SESE-32098 format. One line per field, with one value per residue: residue in one letter; x, y, z of N, C-alpha, C, O, CB in turn. Coordinates in steps of 0.2 Angstrom, whole numbers. Glycine has a CB too. Layout:
BEGIN
type: c(A_...) $
n.c1: c(X_...) $
n.c2: c(Y_...) $
n.c3: c(Z_...) $
ca.c1: c(X_...) $
ca.c2: c(Y_...) $
ca.c3: c(Z_...) $
c.c1: c(X_...) $
c.c2: c(Y_...) $
c.c3: c(Z_...) $
o.c1: c(X_...) $
o.c2: c(Y_...) $
o.c3: c(Z_...) $
cb.c1: c(X_...) $
cb.c2: c(Y_...) $
cb.c3: c(Z_...) $
This chain:
BEGIN
type: c(M_N_A_N_T_N_V_F_Q_T_A_M_K_K_I_V_S_R_P_E_F_G_I_I_L_A_L_V_L_M_M_V_F_F_S_L_L_S_D_P_F_L_T_S_K_N_I_L_N_I_I_R_Q_I_S_F_V_G_I_L_A_M_G_M_T_M_V_L_T_C_G_D_I_D_L_S_V_G_A_V_Y_Y_M_S_A_V_A_M_S_A_C_L_V_A_G_A_P_I_W_L_A_I_T_V_G_M_L_L_G_L_G_S_G_A_L_N_G_F_L_V_T_Q_I_G_L_P_S_F_I_G_T_L_G_T_T_N_I_I_R_G_A_A_L_V_A_T_N_G_F_A_I_A_L_N_S_N_T_V_R_D_P_G_L_E_T_F_K_W_A_A_S_G_Q_A_F_D_F_I_P_M_M_A_I_F_L_A_I_I_A_V_I_A_F_I_I_Y_H_K_T_L_L_G_F_H_F_R_A_V_G_S_S_S_D_A_A_I_A_A_G_I_N_T_K_S_V_R_M_T_A_F_I_I_C_G_P_L_A_S_F_G_G_I_M_M_A_A_F_L_T_N_I_Q_A_S_I_G_S_G_M_E_L_S_V_I_A_P_C_I_I_G_G_T_S_I_S_G_G_K_G_S_I_V_G_T_I_V_G_C_L_I_V_G_V_L_S_N_G_L_I_L_L_G_V_S_S_W_W_Q_V_V_I_Q_G_I_I_I_V_G_A_V_A_F_D_L_M_T_Q_K_G_K_G_S_L_K_A_V) $
n.c1: c(4_10_20_13_7_18_22_12_12_24_22_12_19_28_20_13_25_28_30_19_8_0_-6_-13_-22_-29_-35_-44_-52_-58_-65_-74_-81_-88_-95_-104_-112_-117_-125_-123_-109_-100_-103_-99_-98_-96_-84_-75_-76_-70_-57_-54_-54_-43_-33_-27_-21_-13_-4_5_9_18_30_32_34_47_54_52_58_71_73_68_56_42_33_27_20_6_5_13_5_-6_-1_4_-8_-14_-5_-4_-18_-19_-11_-18_-29_-24_-21_-12_-6_-12_-1_10_5_4_18_23_18_23_37_37_35_46_56_52_54_68_72_68_76_88_88_88_98_110_110_107_95_83_72_58_57_62_54_41_43_44_32_23_29_27_13_8_13_6_-7_-5_-3_-16_-24_-32_-43_-54_-51_-58_-60_-66_-76_-77_-67_-55_-46_-40_-44_-42_-47_-58_-53_-42_-49_-56_-46_-43_-55_-63_-66_-58_-62_-75_-75_-64_-57_-48_-38_-35_-27_-16_-11_-7_3_12_15_20_32_38_39_49_60_61_62_70_82_98_97_85_90_99_91_85_97_103_92_92_105_114_127_133_130_138_150_150_152_142_134_126_119_116_107_97_93_88_77_68_67_60_48_43_38_29_19_15_10_-1_-9_-11_-19_-30_-35_-39_-49_-58_-61_-62_-53_-50_-45_-43_-38_-28_-25_-19_-16_-4_-5_-14_-7_5_-1_-6_7_13_4_5_18_29_43_43_55_64_73_65_52_38_32_21_15_12_2_-8_-10_-16_-28_-34_-36_-45_-55_-60_-64_-74_-83_-87_-94_-105_-111_-116_-108_-103_-93_-84_-81_-75_-62_-57_-56_-47_-36_-33_-29_-18_-9_-9_-2_10_15_15_25_36_38_41_54_61_75_83_90_90_77_78_81_69) $
n.c2: c(-6_6_7_9_21_29_29_34_47_52_52_61_73_74_77_89_97_100_112_116_113_122_130_120_116_128_128_117_121_132_126_118_129_135_125_123_134_134_123_118_118_107_98_86_91_105_105_99_109_120_115_114_128_133_127_133_145_139_132_142_147_137_140_153_151_147_157_167_161_163_176_185_192_190_200_199_188_188_195_187_176_180_184_172_165_173_172_158_156_165_158_146_151_156_145_136_120_112_107_115_128_128_126_137_147_142_144_157_160_154_163_175_172_170_183_191_185_189_203_205_197_200_213_219_225_228_215_218_230_227_216_222_232_223_217_228_229_216_214_225_223_211_217_226_218_211_222_224_217_203_185_172_154_142_130_137_146_139_127_115_98_93_102_101_91_97_107_100_95_105_109_97_81_68_51_55_62_68_83_88_99_98_86_90_100_92_84_94_99_88_87_99_98_88_95_106_102_90_90_97_109_115_116_126_137_140_143_154_163_164_170_178_182_172_161_163_162_149_144_144_148_161_170_161_152_160_165_153_150_160_156_144_149_157_148_140_150_152_140_139_150_146_135_141_148_138_134_145_148_160_174_187_204_207_196_188_200_209_197_193_196_187_175_177_178_165_158_165_164_151_149_153_164_181_188_179_163_153_141_131_118_110_119_130_124_121_134_139_132_137_151_148_141_151_161_154_150_163_167_158_162_174_185_201_204_214_215_203_205_214_206_196_204_208_196_193_204_201_189_192_201_193_184_193_197_185_183_193_199_190_196_210_215_209_218_218) $
n.c3: c(0_4_-5_-17_-14_-13_-26_-33_-27_-32_-45_-46_-42_-52_-62_-58_-57_-70_-82_-90_-83_-75_-85_-92_-82_-80_-93_-92_-81_-87_-97_-90_-83_-95_-99_-89_-91_-103_-113_-126_-127_-123_-133_-146_-159_-157_-150_-159_-169_-162_-162_-176_-179_-171_-177_-189_-184_-174_-182_-187_-175_-170_-177_-173_-159_-159_-165_-155_-144_-147_-144_-152_-163_-174_-184_-196_-200_-203_-214_-223_-223_-230_-242_-247_-249_-258_-269_-272_-275_-286_-295_-297_-303_-315_-322_-317_-311_-296_-287_-291_-289_-275_-272_-276_-267_-255_-257_-258_-244_-238_-244_-238_-225_-225_-229_-218_-208_-213_-213_-199_-193_-201_-206_-195_-189_-177_-173_-171_-178_-191_-195_-195_-205_-216_-216_-221_-233_-239_-238_-245_-258_-261_-262_-272_-282_-284_-284_-274_-275_-273_-274_-281_-279_-288_-298_-310_-311_-309_-317_-314_-310_-297_-288_-279_-270_-264_-258_-249_-241_-233_-227_-224_-216_-209_-209_-207_-195_-189_-190_-205_-204_-191_-191_-199_-191_-180_-185_-189_-176_-169_-176_-174_-160_-159_-165_-157_-144_-143_-151_-155_-161_-156_-143_-145_-149_-137_-129_-136_-134_-120_-117_-127_-128_-119_-127_-139_-133_-130_-142_-152_-167_-167_-176_-186_-180_-176_-189_-194_-186_-191_-204_-203_-198_-208_-220_-213_-210_-223_-227_-218_-223_-236_-234_-228_-238_-247_-238_-237_-250_-256_-257_-248_-246_-233_-226_-214_-208_-194_-188_-182_-168_-164_-166_-158_-145_-140_-139_-129_-118_-117_-111_-117_-116_-118_-118_-122_-123_-116_-118_-124_-134_-132_-122_-131_-139_-130_-126_-138_-137_-126_-130_-141_-134_-125_-134_-141_-131_-126_-137_-137_-126_-129_-129_-134_-149_-148_-135_-133_-139_-130_-119_-123_-125_-112_-106_-113_-109_-96_-96_-102_-92_-81_-85_-86_-73_-67_-73_-68_-60_-67_-76_-88_-99_-115_-130_-143) $
ca.c1: c(0_14_24_8_6_24_23_6_14_30_19_9_24_31_14_13_31_28_29_13_3_-4_-11_-18_-27_-33_-40_-49_-57_-62_-70_-80_-85_-92_-100_-110_-116_-119_-126_-120_-102_-96_-105_-93_-98_-93_-77_-71_-76_-64_-50_-53_-53_-37_-28_-24_-17_-8_2_9_12_24_36_33_37_55_57_52_63_78_73_66_48_40_26_25_16_-1_6_15_-1_-11_3_5_-14_-15_0_-7_-24_-18_-8_-23_-34_-20_-21_-6_-9_-12_5_14_3_6_25_25_16_28_43_37_35_53_59_50_57_75_72_67_82_94_88_89_105_115_109_107_89_79_67_52_57_63_48_36_44_43_24_20_31_24_5_7_15_1_-12_-4_-4_-23_-28_-37_-49_-55_-50_-63_-58_-72_-75_-77_-61_-49_-47_-37_-49_-41_-48_-62_-49_-39_-54_-58_-40_-44_-62_-66_-65_-55_-66_-81_-75_-58_-55_-41_-34_-32_-22_-10_-8_-4_9_17_16_25_39_40_41_55_65_62_64_74_88_103_95_81_94_102_86_85_103_103_87_94_110_118_135_135_130_144_156_150_154_136_133_119_116_113_102_91_91_85_70_64_66_55_42_40_34_23_14_13_6_-7_-12_-13_-25_-35_-37_-43_-55_-63_-62_-63_-48_-51_-39_-42_-36_-22_-24_-19_-15_2_-6_-17_-2_9_-4_-5_14_15_0_8_24_35_45_44_62_68_76_61_46_36_28_15_12_9_-4_-13_-12_-21_-34_-36_-39_-50_-61_-62_-68_-80_-87_-90_-99_-110_-114_-119_-104_-101_-86_-79_-78_-70_-56_-54_-54_-41_-30_-32_-26_-11_-6_-8_3_17_16_17_32_41_39_45_60_64_81_87_93_85_73_81_77_67) $
ca.c2: c(0_12_8_11_28_33_29_39_54_53_53_68_78_75_81_96_101_102_120_116_110_128_132_114_117_134_126_112_125_136_121_117_135_136_119_124_140_133_116_116_119_101_93_84_95_111_104_99_116_124_112_116_135_135_124_138_149_134_130_148_148_133_144_159_149_146_164_171_158_166_183_189_192_190_203_198_181_189_197_181_172_183_184_165_163_176_169_151_157_168_153_142_155_157_138_131_114_114_106_120_134_127_126_145_150_140_147_164_160_153_169_180_171_172_190_193_183_193_210_205_195_202_220_221_228_225_211_221_235_223_212_227_234_218_217_232_227_210_214_230_220_207_221_229_213_210_228_224_213_196_180_166_148_137_126_142_150_135_121_109_94_91_107_98_87_102_111_95_94_111_110_91_77_61_46_59_64_72_89_87_104_96_82_94_103_87_82_99_100_83_88_105_96_85_100_111_99_84_91_102_116_117_118_132_142_142_146_160_167_165_174_178_182_165_156_164_160_142_142_143_153_164_172_156_150_165_164_146_151_164_152_139_153_159_143_138_155_151_134_141_155_142_130_145_150_132_133_150_148_167_177_194_208_207_189_189_207_209_190_192_196_180_170_178_177_158_157_169_161_144_149_156_170_187_190_173_158_148_140_124_117_108_124_134_121_123_141_140_129_142_156_145_139_157_164_150_151_169_168_154_166_180_191_205_202_219_213_197_208_217_201_193_209_208_190_194_209_198_184_195_204_187_182_198_196_178_184_199_197_186_200_214_212_209_222_215) $
ca.c3: c(0_5_-11_-22_-12_-15_-34_-35_-25_-36_-52_-46_-41_-59_-66_-55_-58_-77_-84_-93_-78_-73_-91_-93_-76_-82_-98_-89_-77_-92_-100_-85_-83_-100_-100_-84_-93_-110_-114_-132_-127_-123_-138_-150_-164_-155_-148_-166_-172_-159_-164_-182_-179_-169_-181_-193_-179_-171_-187_-187_-168_-170_-179_-169_-153_-160_-165_-148_-139_-149_-141_-158_-164_-182_-185_-204_-201_-206_-221_-227_-223_-235_-248_-250_-251_-265_-274_-273_-279_-293_-300_-299_-308_-321_-325_-315_-307_-288_-284_-293_-285_-268_-271_-277_-261_-250_-258_-255_-237_-237_-245_-233_-218_-226_-229_-211_-205_-216_-210_-192_-191_-205_-206_-188_-187_-171_-176_-171_-183_-197_-198_-196_-211_-221_-216_-225_-240_-242_-239_-250_-264_-263_-263_-278_-287_-284_-284_-268_-277_-270_-279_-280_-281_-289_-304_-315_-311_-308_-321_-311_-307_-290_-283_-273_-265_-261_-253_-243_-236_-228_-223_-223_-210_-210_-206_-205_-188_-187_-195_-208_-202_-185_-192_-201_-185_-175_-188_-188_-169_-167_-179_-170_-153_-159_-166_-151_-137_-144_-155_-154_-164_-151_-137_-147_-149_-130_-127_-139_-131_-113_-117_-134_-126_-117_-133_-143_-129_-131_-149_-155_-172_-165_-182_-190_-176_-177_-196_-195_-183_-196_-210_-201_-197_-215_-223_-209_-211_-230_-227_-215_-228_-242_-232_-227_-245_-249_-234_-238_-257_-258_-254_-247_-244_-225_-223_-211_-205_-187_-186_-178_-161_-163_-166_-152_-139_-137_-137_-122_-114_-116_-107_-121_-114_-123_-118_-125_-119_-113_-122_-124_-140_-129_-120_-136_-141_-124_-127_-143_-135_-121_-134_-144_-130_-123_-140_-143_-125_-126_-142_-135_-120_-132_-127_-140_-152_-146_-128_-134_-141_-124_-114_-125_-124_-105_-105_-116_-105_-90_-97_-102_-85_-77_-88_-84_-66_-66_-76_-64_-57_-71_-82_-91_-105_-121_-135_-149) $
c.c1: c(4_18_19_7_12_24_18_9_20_27_16_14_27_26_14_19_32_26_22_7_-2_-9_-16_-24_-32_-38_-45_-54_-61_-67_-76_-84_-90_-97_-106_-115_-119_-119_-123_-112_-98_-98_-99_-92_-94_-86_-72_-71_-71_-58_-49_-51_-46_-31_-24_-19_-11_-2_7_13_18_30_37_36_45_58_57_57_70_78_71_58_47_33_24_21_10_0_8_9_-5_-7_3_-2_-16_-11_-3_-13_-23_-15_-13_-28_-30_-19_-16_-9_-8_-5_10_12_5_14_27_23_21_34_43_38_43_57_58_54_65_76_72_73_88_94_90_96_111_115_109_100_86_73_60_52_57_57_42_37_42_35_21_22_27_16_4_8_9_-6_-12_-5_-11_-27_-33_-43_-49_-53_-54_-60_-64_-71_-75_-71_-54_-51_-44_-43_-48_-43_-53_-58_-45_-43_-55_-52_-40_-50_-65_-64_-63_-60_-73_-81_-70_-56_-48_-36_-31_-26_-16_-7_-5_2_14_19_21_32_42_43_48_61_67_65_69_80_92_101_90_84_97_98_86_91_104_98_89_100_114_125_137_135_136_150_156_151_148_136_126_116_113_107_96_88_86_78_66_62_61_48_39_36_28_17_11_8_-1_-12_-15_-19_-31_-39_-42_-50_-60_-65_-63_-58_-48_-45_-38_-39_-29_-20_-24_-18_-9_0_-10_-12_3_6_-4_2_15_11_2_15_30_37_46_51_66_70_72_54_44_31_21_11_9_2_-10_-15_-17_-28_-37_-40_-45_-56_-64_-67_-74_-85_-91_-95_-105_-114_-117_-115_-102_-94_-81_-76_-74_-63_-53_-52_-48_-35_-28_-28_-19_-7_-4_-2_10_19_19_24_37_43_43_53_64_70_86_90_88_82_77_77_75_65) $
c.c2: c(6_13_11_19_32_34_34_46_56_55_60_74_79_79_88_100_103_109_121_115_116_129_126_115_122_132_122_116_129_132_120_123_136_131_120_129_139_126_114_115_112_96_92_89_102_110_103_105_120_121_114_124_136_132_129_142_145_133_136_148_143_136_150_157_149_153_168_168_161_173_187_189_193_193_202_192_182_191_191_176_174_183_177_163_167_173_162_152_160_163_148_145_155_150_134_125_115_113_112_127_134_128_134_148_148_143_154_165_159_159_174_179_172_179_193_192_187_200_210_203_198_210_223_225_224_221_214_226_232_220_217_230_229_216_221_231_221_211_220_227_215_211_224_224_211_216_228_220_206_191_174_160_143_134_131_145_145_128_115_104_92_97_105_95_92_106_106_94_100_111_103_87_70_57_49_61_69_77_88_92_102_91_85_97_98_85_87_100_94_84_94_103_93_90_104_108_93_85_97_109_119_120_125_138_145_145_153_165_169_170_173_178_175_160_157_161_152_139_141_149_156_167_167_153_154_165_158_147_155_160_147_143_155_154_141_144_154_145_136_146_151_138_135_147_144_132_138_150_155_172_184_198_208_201_190_195_206_202_189_192_189_175_171_176_170_156_159_165_154_144_151_163_175_189_184_168_152_148_133_123_115_114_129_131_122_130_143_137_134_148_154_144_146_161_161_151_157_170_164_158_172_186_195_204_207_217_207_200_211_212_197_198_209_202_190_198_205_192_186_198_198_185_187_198_190_179_190_196_192_189_205_212_214_214_218_220) $
c.c3: c(0_-2_-16_-20_-14_-23_-36_-33_-30_-43_-52_-45_-48_-63_-64_-57_-66_-78_-87_-89_-77_-79_-92_-88_-78_-88_-96_-85_-82_-95_-96_-84_-88_-101_-95_-87_-100_-112_-121_-132_-127_-128_-143_-156_-163_-153_-154_-169_-169_-161_-171_-183_-176_-173_-186_-189_-176_-175_-187_-180_-167_-172_-175_-162_-154_-161_-159_-144_-141_-146_-147_-158_-172_-182_-192_-205_-205_-213_-226_-228_-229_-242_-251_-252_-258_-270_-277_-277_-286_-298_-302_-304_-315_-325_-323_-311_-300_-285_-285_-289_-278_-267_-272_-270_-255_-251_-257_-248_-235_-238_-240_-227_-219_-226_-222_-207_-207_-213_-203_-190_-195_-206_-199_-185_-181_-175_-176_-177_-190_-200_-198_-203_-217_-221_-221_-233_-243_-243_-244_-257_-266_-265_-270_-284_-289_-285_-279_-269_-274_-276_-277_-283_-282_-296_-310_-316_-311_-312_-318_-308_-300_-285_-277_-268_-261_-256_-247_-238_-231_-224_-222_-217_-212_-206_-204_-198_-187_-192_-198_-206_-195_-186_-195_-195_-180_-178_-187_-181_-167_-170_-175_-163_-154_-160_-160_-145_-138_-148_-153_-156_-159_-145_-139_-147_-142_-127_-130_-136_-124_-113_-123_-133_-124_-123_-137_-140_-130_-138_-154_-160_-171_-171_-186_-187_-177_-184_-197_-192_-188_-202_-209_-201_-203_-218_-219_-209_-218_-230_-224_-220_-234_-240_-230_-233_-248_-244_-235_-245_-260_-254_-254_-245_-237_-222_-220_-207_-198_-184_-182_-171_-159_-163_-160_-146_-136_-135_-130_-117_-112_-113_-111_-118_-119_-123_-120_-120_-116_-117_-121_-130_-137_-126_-125_-138_-136_-125_-132_-141_-130_-125_-138_-140_-127_-128_-141_-137_-125_-131_-140_-130_-123_-131_-134_-142_-149_-139_-128_-135_-134_-119_-116_-124_-116_-103_-108_-112_-99_-90_-98_-96_-81_-79_-86_-77_-64_-68_-72_-60_-61_-77_-85_-97_-111_-127_-141_-154) $
o.c1: c(3_19_22_7_11_26_19_8_20_29_16_12_28_28_14_18_36_22_19_1_-8_-15_-21_-29_-38_-44_-51_-60_-67_-73_-82_-90_-96_-103_-111_-121_-124_-114_-120_-109_-93_-96_-94_-87_-90_-82_-67_-66_-67_-53_-43_-46_-43_-25_-18_-13_-5_3_13_18_22_35_43_40_49_63_62_60_74_84_72_55_51_28_18_19_8_-4_6_9_-8_-10_2_-3_-19_-13_-3_-14_-27_-17_-13_-29_-34_-17_-15_-15_-4_-3_14_16_7_16_31_27_23_38_48_41_45_62_63_56_68_81_76_76_92_99_93_99_116_121_112_101_86_70_56_46_54_55_37_32_39_32_17_18_25_14_0_5_7_-9_-16_-8_-13_-33_-38_-47_-43_-54_-53_-57_-67_-66_-73_-69_-49_-56_-47_-46_-53_-42_-52_-60_-44_-41_-56_-53_-37_-50_-70_-60_-66_-61_-76_-87_-71_-55_-43_-30_-25_-22_-10_-1_1_7_20_25_26_37_48_48_52_66_73_69_72_84_90_102_90_83_98_99_86_91_106_100_87_99_118_129_142_139_138_154_162_151_148_137_121_109_107_102_90_82_81_73_60_57_57_43_33_30_23_11_5_3_-6_-18_-21_-24_-36_-45_-47_-55_-66_-71_-65_-60_-47_-40_-32_-38_-24_-15_-29_-18_-9_3_-9_-14_5_9_-2_3_18_13_2_17_35_33_49_53_73_70_74_52_48_26_16_5_3_-2_-15_-21_-21_-33_-44_-45_-50_-62_-70_-72_-80_-91_-97_-100_-111_-120_-120_-117_-100_-89_-75_-70_-69_-58_-47_-47_-43_-30_-22_-23_-14_-1_2_2_14_25_24_29_43_49_47_57_70_69_91_93_82_85_79_71_80_63) $
o.c2: c(11_19_15_23_37_39_38_51_62_60_64_79_85_84_92_106_107_111_126_116_115_131_128_113_122_134_123_115_130_134_119_122_137_132_117_129_142_122_108_113_112_90_96_90_105_115_106_106_124_125_116_126_141_134_128_143_147_132_135_151_144_136_151_161_151_154_171_172_161_176_193_186_196_190_205_191_179_189_191_173_170_181_177_160_163_172_161_148_157_163_146_142_155_150_128_126_120_117_114_131_139_131_136_152_153_145_157_170_162_161_178_183_175_181_197_196_189_202_215_206_198_213_228_228_218_223_213_226_233_221_215_231_231_214_219_231_222_209_219_229_215_209_225_226_209_216_232_219_203_192_171_159_141_135_129_148_147_125_109_107_89_96_107_95_91_107_108_93_99_113_103_90_67_58_47_62_74_75_86_91_103_90_83_97_100_84_86_101_96_84_94_106_94_89_105_111_91_80_101_114_125_125_129_143_151_150_157_171_174_175_168_174_173_156_152_158_149_133_138_155_154_166_168_151_152_165_159_144_153_161_145_140_154_155_139_142_155_146_134_144_152_137_133_148_145_129_137_152_156_173_188_194_210_201_193_196_204_201_184_188_186_169_166_173_169_152_156_164_152_138_151_167_174_192_185_170_148_152_129_127_117_115_132_134_123_131_147_140_135_150_157_146_146_163_164_151_158_173_167_157_176_192_191_202_206_219_206_197_210_212_196_195_209_202_188_197_206_191_184_197_199_183_184_199_190_176_190_191_191_186_203_207_219_212_214_218) $
o.c3: c(-4_-4_-20_-25_-17_-25_-40_-37_-32_-46_-56_-48_-50_-67_-69_-58_-67_-75_-86_-91_-77_-78_-95_-90_-77_-88_-98_-86_-80_-96_-98_-84_-87_-103_-96_-85_-101_-112_-121_-137_-131_-128_-144_-158_-166_-155_-155_-173_-172_-163_-173_-186_-179_-172_-186_-192_-176_-173_-186_-180_-162_-168_-173_-159_-149_-158_-157_-140_-136_-147_-146_-154_-175_-181_-194_-211_-209_-217_-231_-233_-233_-247_-257_-257_-262_-276_-283_-282_-290_-304_-308_-309_-320_-330_-325_-308_-298_-281_-281_-287_-275_-262_-268_-268_-251_-246_-254_-245_-230_-234_-239_-223_-214_-223_-220_-204_-203_-211_-200_-186_-192_-205_-198_-180_-181_-179_-181_-180_-195_-205_-202_-206_-222_-226_-225_-237_-249_-248_-248_-261_-272_-269_-274_-289_-294_-287_-279_-265_-273_-282_-271_-288_-277_-299_-316_-322_-313_-312_-321_-303_-297_-279_-272_-262_-255_-250_-242_-232_-226_-218_-218_-213_-217_-200_-199_-195_-184_-198_-195_-205_-194_-182_-193_-195_-178_-175_-186_-179_-163_-167_-174_-161_-149_-157_-159_-142_-132_-149_-149_-152_-157_-142_-135_-145_-141_-123_-126_-134_-122_-109_-124_-136_-126_-123_-140_-143_-129_-139_-159_-158_-174_-171_-188_-190_-178_-185_-200_-195_-189_-205_-214_-203_-204_-220_-222_-210_-219_-233_-226_-220_-236_-244_-231_-234_-250_-247_-236_-247_-266_-248_-259_-242_-234_-216_-223_-204_-195_-178_-178_-167_-154_-159_-157_-141_-130_-131_-126_-111_-106_-112_-108_-118_-124_-128_-120_-114_-113_-120_-119_-131_-139_-126_-124_-140_-138_-123_-131_-143_-130_-123_-138_-142_-127_-127_-141_-138_-123_-130_-141_-129_-119_-131_-139_-138_-149_-137_-124_-133_-133_-117_-112_-122_-115_-99_-104_-110_-96_-86_-95_-94_-77_-75_-83_-75_-59_-66_-73_-56_-59_-81_-84_-100_-112_-127_-143_-160) $
cb.c1: c(-5_19_26_2_4_30_21_0_16_35_14_4_30_33_8_11_37_24_34_12_6_0_-7_-14_-24_-29_-35_-46_-53_-57_-67_-76_-81_-88_-96_-107_-112_-115_-134_-122_-99_-97_-111_-94_-105_-97_-76_-75_-83_-65_-50_-59_-58_-36_-31_-29_-21_-12_-1_5_6_23_35_26_35_56_53_45_63_79_80_69_45_41_27_32_16_-4_11_21_-5_-12_10_7_-20_-13_7_-8_-29_-13_-2_-27_-36_-13_-20_-2_-5_-17_8_14_-5_4_28_21_9_28_45_30_31_55_58_43_56_77_67_61_83_94_81_84_105_115_103_113_84_76_66_51_63_69_46_36_51_46_22_22_39_25_2_12_21_-1_-13_3_-1_-25_-31_-39_-50_-61_-42_-70_-53_-78_-81_-83_-60_-48_-43_-32_-50_-34_-52_-68_-45_-36_-60_-59_-34_-43_-67_-64_-71_-48_-63_-87_-74_-51_-55_-42_-37_-38_-24_-12_-14_-9_8_14_10_22_38_35_36_55_63_56_58_70_85_110_91_76_99_106_79_83_109_102_81_96_115_116_136_131_123_145_156_143_157_130_134_120_121_119_104_93_97_88_71_68_73_57_43_45_39_25_17_19_9_-6_-8_-8_-23_-33_-32_-39_-53_-60_-67_-71_-41_-57_-39_-49_-35_-16_-29_-25_-15_7_-11_-23_2_12_-12_-8_19_14_-7_8_25_34_52_39_64_73_79_59_47_33_30_16_17_14_-3_-10_-6_-18_-33_-31_-33_-48_-58_-56_-64_-78_-83_-85_-96_-108_-109_-126_-98_-102_-86_-83_-84_-72_-56_-60_-60_-42_-32_-38_-30_-11_-10_-14_1_16_10_12_32_39_32_42_60_59_79_83_96_89_66_83_82_61) $
cb.c2: c(0_11_1_8_28_29_22_38_54_48_48_68_76_69_77_96_97_97_123_112_108_134_134_108_118_140_122_107_129_139_115_115_141_137_112_126_146_137_114_120_123_98_96_77_97_114_98_93_119_123_104_115_138_132_118_143_153_128_129_154_146_126_146_162_142_142_168_170_151_165_184_187_198_183_210_198_177_194_203_177_172_191_187_161_166_184_169_147_161_174_149_140_161_160_139_135_107_109_100_122_134_120_123_148_147_132_146_167_155_147_171_180_163_169_194_190_176_193_212_200_187_200_223_225_229_230_204_225_240_218_207_233_236_211_218_239_226_204_217_236_216_203_226_232_206_206_229_231_213_194_178_167_145_141_121_147_154_132_122_110_88_90_113_94_82_107_113_88_95_118_114_86_77_60_43_54_58_67_96_88_110_93_77_99_107_81_81_106_99_76_90_110_91_80_104_114_96_78_93_100_115_112_113_131_139_136_141_160_164_159_173_184_187_163_157_172_162_139_135_143_150_170_176_150_149_172_164_141_155_171_149_136_159_161_137_138_162_150_128_145_160_137_126_152_151_126_134_157_144_170_175_196_215_208_184_187_212_211_185_198_202_179_170_185_179_153_160_176_161_141_143_155_169_192_192_176_161_151_143_122_112_103_128_134_113_121_146_136_122_145_159_139_135_162_164_143_149_175_165_147_167_181_189_212_202_226_211_192_213_221_196_192_216_208_184_197_215_194_180_201_208_181_181_205_196_172_186_202_194_180_195_221_216_203_228_210) $
cb.c3: c(6_11_-13_-22_-5_-12_-37_-31_-18_-37_-54_-40_-36_-62_-66_-48_-56_-81_-88_-99_-72_-72_-97_-93_-69_-84_-104_-84_-72_-97_-103_-78_-82_-107_-99_-78_-93_-115_-115_-138_-121_-116_-142_-152_-167_-149_-144_-170_-171_-151_-164_-187_-174_-162_-186_-197_-174_-169_-194_-188_-163_-174_-186_-167_-151_-167_-170_-145_-140_-156_-139_-165_-160_-185_-183_-208_-195_-202_-222_-223_-217_-233_-247_-244_-246_-264_-272_-267_-274_-292_-296_-293_-305_-320_-332_-310_-309_-285_-286_-301_-286_-265_-277_-282_-259_-250_-266_-258_-234_-241_-252_-232_-217_-232_-233_-207_-206_-223_-211_-188_-192_-212_-210_-186_-193_-166_-173_-164_-183_-196_-193_-190_-212_-220_-209_-224_-240_-237_-232_-249_-264_-257_-258_-279_-285_-279_-291_-266_-284_-267_-279_-283_-276_-289_-305_-314_-305_-301_-328_-305_-311_-289_-287_-276_-269_-266_-257_-247_-240_-232_-227_-229_-206_-208_-200_-207_-184_-186_-192_-216_-201_-180_-198_-206_-181_-175_-196_-191_-165_-170_-187_-169_-151_-165_-172_-150_-134_-147_-163_-157_-171_-149_-135_-154_-151_-125_-129_-147_-132_-110_-110_-138_-121_-111_-137_-144_-122_-128_-149_-151_-179_-160_-186_-191_-169_-175_-200_-191_-177_-198_-213_-194_-192_-219_-225_-201_-210_-234_-223_-208_-230_-244_-226_-223_-250_-248_-226_-236_-259_-257_-257_-242_-247_-222_-229_-215_-208_-184_-192_-180_-159_-168_-173_-152_-140_-142_-142_-123_-116_-122_-104_-128_-110_-121_-111_-129_-113_-106_-129_-118_-145_-123_-116_-142_-142_-117_-128_-149_-132_-116_-139_-148_-124_-121_-146_-144_-119_-126_-149_-133_-115_-130_-123_-138_-159_-146_-123_-139_-146_-121_-114_-133_-126_-101_-108_-123_-104_-87_-104_-108_-82_-77_-95_-86_-62_-69_-83_-59_-50_-74_-87_-93_-105_-124_-137_-147) $
């Protein structure tokens, strides 16, 4: 009996000591709260809807976690999201096969990530300023290319017979139950977890974010590490935008506008430090779920969308404030 008790206590201590325990508990309590106030909340249809909704942001948040961990920030993800959706859609309407259109969109994301990394690591621009500038450049170029008009993807505008399959990949369900976007998010999250937590590159992300000087002294090429984080973030933003285009089938100029905050929020809520050096892929996923559950629950309760923005802002400020308080005494905040 005592042996079993000790094993149980040891297991509980390990669970409670996990950095994600607090936010997982917060997620559970939030779900209990909304389930008590709204009967439809815990239905399988609604839960799957939440998972589908967070999948688009979650994919981008995987890359943002790596960038933030390095002590940088990428404000261009929303613009890359939109540009890739526009480029892919324009290629389809022009008659290109789906695989080529997707490749073009992904290459633009890769190029955008490389551009951001170059400006930050080689030119020396603070990542906040550098990516803010590329945000305007990228979104502006996409708007100029389309003249601000929407692009529709349907059987009248796209000749590729695989269009319906492509649309199903973004909006359909595997086995008539699991949202396809949730599967994509799960695959990307597993890969991100391995890179971030199980490889030397992930260790370098945290080392560079914790202390760039110490990382250099240890022989780490900090510029290369930071560049890699941006290069990972860019294509993930592209993939999210491409899949959103397939999901909506009508690409408006407003797509991705202000999305950077929606991507950064779950990272910070999930425990990624705004000053760098600390983060968790699992925490980011839980952060996405918290934001998704909060938004969905407030909608079911009839709360105004304007108040939802206010509440989300309060949560972000609270999460950043908490992070800064826990970092106090460990060094000054790194300029981003």
